[in-house]
C-alpha beads as a LAMMPS data file, in Angstrom:
LAMMPS data file: protein, C-alpha beads

185 atoms
184 bonds

1 atom types
1 bond types

-500.0 500.0 xlo xhi
-500.0 500.0 ylo yhi
-500.0 500.0 zlo zhi

Masses

1 110.0

Atoms # bond

1 1 1 -22.412 18.157 -457.384
2 1 1 -21.138 15.145 -455.592
3 1 1 -17.570 16.162 -455.983
4 1 1 -18.573 20.086 -454.739
5 1 1 -20.085 18.203 -451.448
6 1 1 -16.691 16.156 -451.067
7 1 1 -14.298 19.140 -451.604
8 1 1 -16.584 21.003 -448.976
9 1 1 -16.393 18.244 -446.584
10 1 1 -12.304 17.819 -447.087
11 1 1 -12.181 21.468 -446.375
12 1 1 -14.209 21.505 -443.270
13 1 1 -12.547 18.331 -441.590
14 1 1 -8.944 19.800 -442.707
15 1 1 -10.045 22.949 -440.942
16 1 1 -11.163 21.465 -437.651
17 1 1 -7.984 19.051 -437.395
18 1 1 -6.243 21.952 -435.351
19 1 1 -8.740 23.367 -432.806
20 1 1 -8.806 27.108 -432.271
21 1 1 -7.949 27.830 -428.609
22 1 1 -8.936 31.190 -427.080
23 1 1 -8.480 32.898 -423.698
24 1 1 -12.100 31.537 -422.926
25 1 1 -11.509 27.816 -423.797
26 1 1 -7.945 27.472 -423.398
27 1 1 -7.729 26.368 -419.816
28 1 1 -10.642 23.771 -420.085
29 1 1 -9.753 22.151 -423.450
30 1 1 -5.867 21.765 -422.483
31 1 1 -6.889 20.347 -419.166
32 1 1 -7.031 16.746 -420.211
33 1 1 -5.035 14.911 -422.824
34 1 1 -1.811 15.934 -424.608
35 1 1 -1.626 19.057 -426.454
36 1 1 0.265 20.795 -429.119
37 1 1 -0.462 24.161 -429.262
38 1 1 0.819 26.442 -432.243
39 1 1 1.143 30.263 -431.174
40 1 1 1.080 32.432 -434.083
41 1 1 -0.846 35.091 -435.882
42 1 1 -2.526 32.104 -438.152
43 1 1 -1.599 28.489 -438.684
44 1 1 0.822 27.766 -441.189
45 1 1 -0.032 25.431 -444.049
46 1 1 2.796 22.726 -442.418
47 1 1 0.931 23.099 -439.281
48 1 1 -2.464 22.270 -440.724
49 1 1 -1.084 19.523 -442.403
50 1 1 0.528 18.047 -439.412
51 1 1 -2.553 18.286 -437.504
52 1 1 -4.814 16.908 -440.208
53 1 1 -2.380 14.073 -440.593
54 1 1 -2.811 13.155 -437.002
55 1 1 -6.269 13.934 -436.234
56 1 1 -7.001 10.234 -435.464
57 1 1 -4.387 10.371 -432.915
58 1 1 -7.383 12.097 -430.664
59 1 1 -8.248 8.515 -429.806
60 1 1 -5.011 8.485 -428.026
61 1 1 -5.426 11.816 -426.220
62 1 1 -3.215 13.984 -428.579
63 1 1 -4.548 17.063 -429.737
64 1 1 -3.449 19.922 -431.963
65 1 1 -4.423 23.382 -431.355
66 1 1 -3.731 27.056 -432.536
67 1 1 -3.771 30.008 -430.204
68 1 1 -3.720 33.565 -432.208
69 1 1 -0.914 35.493 -431.120
70 1 1 -0.133 39.101 -431.847
71 1 1 3.399 38.576 -431.372
72 1 1 5.819 37.687 -434.614
73 1 1 7.435 34.921 -432.850
74 1 1 5.705 31.632 -433.477
75 1 1 6.383 28.913 -430.927
76 1 1 4.823 25.429 -430.280
77 1 1 4.106 24.466 -426.751
78 1 1 3.329 21.311 -425.450
79 1 1 1.088 20.443 -422.648
80 1 1 0.226 17.416 -420.742
81 1 1 -2.864 17.590 -418.651
82 1 1 -2.782 21.467 -418.382
83 1 1 0.676 21.838 -417.663
84 1 1 3.280 22.950 -420.026
85 1 1 6.087 20.420 -420.487
86 1 1 8.209 21.809 -423.333
87 1 1 8.340 24.448 -426.030
88 1 1 9.605 24.731 -429.540
89 1 1 10.414 27.292 -432.180
90 1 1 7.112 27.377 -434.297
91 1 1 8.878 26.344 -437.546
92 1 1 10.745 23.336 -436.139
93 1 1 8.287 20.675 -436.887
94 1 1 10.780 17.850 -437.306
95 1 1 11.573 18.362 -433.599
96 1 1 7.755 18.347 -432.843
97 1 1 7.521 15.104 -434.642
98 1 1 10.604 13.548 -432.925
99 1 1 9.100 14.428 -429.503
100 1 1 5.826 13.234 -430.539
101 1 1 7.253 9.467 -431.079
102 1 1 10.150 9.480 -428.781
103 1 1 8.080 10.759 -425.228
104 1 1 6.143 7.841 -423.614
105 1 1 2.985 9.581 -423.068
106 1 1 1.938 8.395 -426.580
107 1 1 -0.746 5.286 -425.525
108 1 1 -2.716 2.827 -427.111
109 1 1 -1.980 1.092 -430.892
110 1 1 -0.950 4.077 -433.321
111 1 1 -1.709 3.563 -436.913
112 1 1 1.956 4.107 -438.627
113 1 1 2.783 5.409 -442.053
114 1 1 6.319 5.335 -443.716
115 1 1 7.392 8.495 -442.236
116 1 1 6.431 7.834 -438.759
117 1 1 8.095 4.296 -439.134
118 1 1 11.191 5.830 -440.087
119 1 1 11.166 8.646 -437.328
120 1 1 10.396 6.060 -434.628
121 1 1 13.458 3.919 -435.551
122 1 1 15.627 7.106 -434.752
123 1 1 15.340 6.473 -431.213
124 1 1 13.322 6.999 -428.212
125 1 1 10.860 4.985 -426.064
126 1 1 10.764 1.577 -427.778
127 1 1 8.109 0.744 -430.044
128 1 1 6.290 -2.783 -430.686
129 1 1 4.668 -2.782 -434.248
130 1 1 1.905 -4.987 -435.349
131 1 1 1.656 -5.657 -439.263
132 1 1 -1.680 -7.208 -440.266
133 1 1 -4.351 -7.269 -442.990
134 1 1 -8.196 -6.680 -442.188
135 1 1 -8.911 -10.073 -443.794
136 1 1 -6.132 -12.169 -441.699
137 1 1 -8.160 -14.744 -439.555
138 1 1 -5.020 -14.851 -437.163
139 1 1 -4.889 -10.867 -437.118
140 1 1 -8.666 -10.752 -436.181
141 1 1 -7.668 -13.209 -433.213
142 1 1 -4.946 -11.065 -432.266
143 1 1 -6.792 -7.836 -432.414
144 1 1 -8.478 -8.445 -428.994
145 1 1 -5.202 -9.307 -427.349
146 1 1 -3.373 -6.230 -428.960
147 1 1 -6.124 -4.157 -427.618
148 1 1 -5.679 -5.540 -424.321
149 1 1 -1.815 -5.318 -424.363
150 1 1 -2.113 -1.527 -425.525
151 1 1 -4.165 -0.778 -422.225
152 1 1 -2.111 -2.940 -420.104
153 1 1 1.280 -1.125 -421.300
154 1 1 -0.480 2.447 -420.320
155 1 1 1.887 3.328 -417.807
156 1 1 5.070 1.748 -419.256
157 1 1 7.455 2.904 -421.586
158 1 1 6.458 1.046 -424.530
159 1 1 4.450 2.415 -427.452
160 1 1 2.275 0.087 -429.613
161 1 1 1.723 0.840 -433.432
162 1 1 0.301 -1.051 -436.165
163 1 1 0.541 -1.005 -440.152
164 1 1 -2.436 -2.193 -442.321
165 1 1 -0.255 -4.293 -444.883
166 1 1 -3.689 -4.344 -447.256
167 1 1 -3.631 -0.114 -447.450
168 1 1 0.170 0.108 -447.081
169 1 1 1.630 -2.504 -449.025
170 1 1 4.821 -0.906 -449.655
171 1 1 5.599 -0.100 -445.980
172 1 1 4.985 -4.018 -445.106
173 1 1 7.445 -4.958 -448.213
174 1 1 10.064 -2.800 -446.989
175 1 1 9.736 -4.188 -443.397
176 1 1 10.098 -7.770 -444.720
177 1 1 6.654 -8.985 -443.701
178 1 1 6.354 -12.617 -444.863
179 1 1 3.462 -13.502 -442.857
180 1 1 0.594 -12.183 -441.074
181 1 1 0.236 -10.960 -438.469
182 1 1 3.753 -10.162 -437.797
183 1 1 5.352 -8.356 -434.503
184 1 1 8.442 -6.052 -434.537
185 1 1 10.074 -4.474 -431.906

Bonds

1 1 1 2
2 1 2 3
3 1 3 4
4 1 4 5
5 1 5 6
6 1 6 7
7 1 7 8
8 1 8 9
9 1 9 10
10 1 10 11
11 1 11 12
12 1 12 13
13 1 13 14
14 1 14 15
15 1 15 16
16 1 16 17
17 1 17 18
18 1 18 19
19 1 19 20
20 1 20 21
21 1 21 22
22 1 22 23
23 1 23 24
24 1 24 25
25 1 25 26
26 1 26 27
27 1 27 28
28 1 28 29
29 1 29 30
30 1 30 31
31 1 31 32
32 1 32 33
33 1 33 34
34 1 34 35
35 1 35 36
36 1 36 37
37 1 37 38
38 1 38 39
39 1 39 40
40 1 40 41
41 1 41 42
42 1 42 43
43 1 43 44
44 1 44 45
45 1 45 46
46 1 46 47
47 1 47 48
48 1 48 49
49 1 49 50
50 1 50 51
51 1 51 52
52 1 52 53
53 1 53 54
54 1 54 55
55 1 55 56
56 1 56 57
57 1 57 58
58 1 58 59
59 1 59 60
60 1 60 61
61 1 61 62
62 1 62 63
63 1 63 64
64 1 64 65
65 1 65 66
66 1 66 67
67 1 67 68
68 1 68 69
69 1 69 70
70 1 70 71
71 1 71 72
72 1 72 73
73 1 73 74
74 1 74 75
75 1 75 76
76 1 76 77
77 1 77 78
78 1 78 79
79 1 79 80
80 1 80 81
81 1 81 82
82 1 82 83
83 1 83 84
84 1 84 85
85 1 85 86
86 1 86 87
87 1 87 88
88 1 88 89
89 1 89 90
90 1 90 91
91 1 91 92
92 1 92 93
93 1 93 94
94 1 94 95
95 1 95 96
96 1 96 97
97 1 97 98
98 1 98 99
99 1 99 100
100 1 100 101
101 1 101 102
102 1 102 103
103 1 103 104
104 1 104 105
105 1 105 106
106 1 106 107
107 1 107 108
108 1 108 109
109 1 109 110
110 1 110 111
111 1 111 112
112 1 112 113
113 1 113 114
114 1 114 115
115 1 115 116
116 1 116 117
117 1 117 118
118 1 118 119
119 1 119 120
120 1 120 121
121 1 121 122
122 1 122 123
123 1 123 124
124 1 124 125
125 1 125 126
126 1 126 127
127 1 127 128
128 1 128 129
129 1 129 130
130 1 130 131
131 1 131 132
132 1 132 133
133 1 133 134
134 1 134 135
135 1 135 136
136 1 136 137
137 1 137 138
138 1 138 139
139 1 139 140
140 1 140 141
141 1 141 142
142 1 142 143
143 1 143 144
144 1 144 145
145 1 145 146
146 1 146 147
147 1 147 148
148 1 148 149
149 1 149 150
150 1 150 151
151 1 151 152
152 1 152 153
153 1 153 154
154 1 154 155
155 1 155 156
156 1 156 157
157 1 157 158
158 1 158 159
159 1 159 160
160 1 160 161
161 1 161 162
162 1 162 163
163 1 163 164
164 1 164 165
165 1 165 166
166 1 166 167
167 1 167 168
168 1 168 169
169 1 169 170
170 1 170 171
171 1 171 172
172 1 172 173
173 1 173 174
174 1 174 175
175 1 175 176
176 1 176 177
177 1 177 178
178 1 178 179
179 1 179 180
180 1 180 181
181 1 181 182
182 1 182 183
183 1 183 184
184 1 184 185
């Protein structure tokens, strides 16, 4: 019975990673923050996966939405505080991901995975990455300073990210992290 509730919970949380936008709520929802909006008859599995993988980015003001369209053309429109800033073909998720990490609108400290670390190394705005572990005393002392830095860099062109070496040991190893915390630009 517990596994049934867990499965239902996962399906529900996944379903809401991409917010359904309608003519009635579109203007209000997209008025604040950064929105990646898929215009299509229905969200593709790849779009749903992208939105689900990055639902934690809501804390950074990044949202994923779907607007049902009767057209056969699928597009992804990027909005910043209600204004359209760019458009991608709906099947070009690689360009969308590149835009997500190369534009300087992404603020705060973003949790990185291996795929995203590889992507940010390809260019765009510079990234300062903190490698840490929750049990590390020096990491705990750095945490409030890191948060202060994240808010101080708000208007600048430097992005902050962090990797938890406890949960992502392979990534930390591949980056030759020998001690904690480690900061890399």
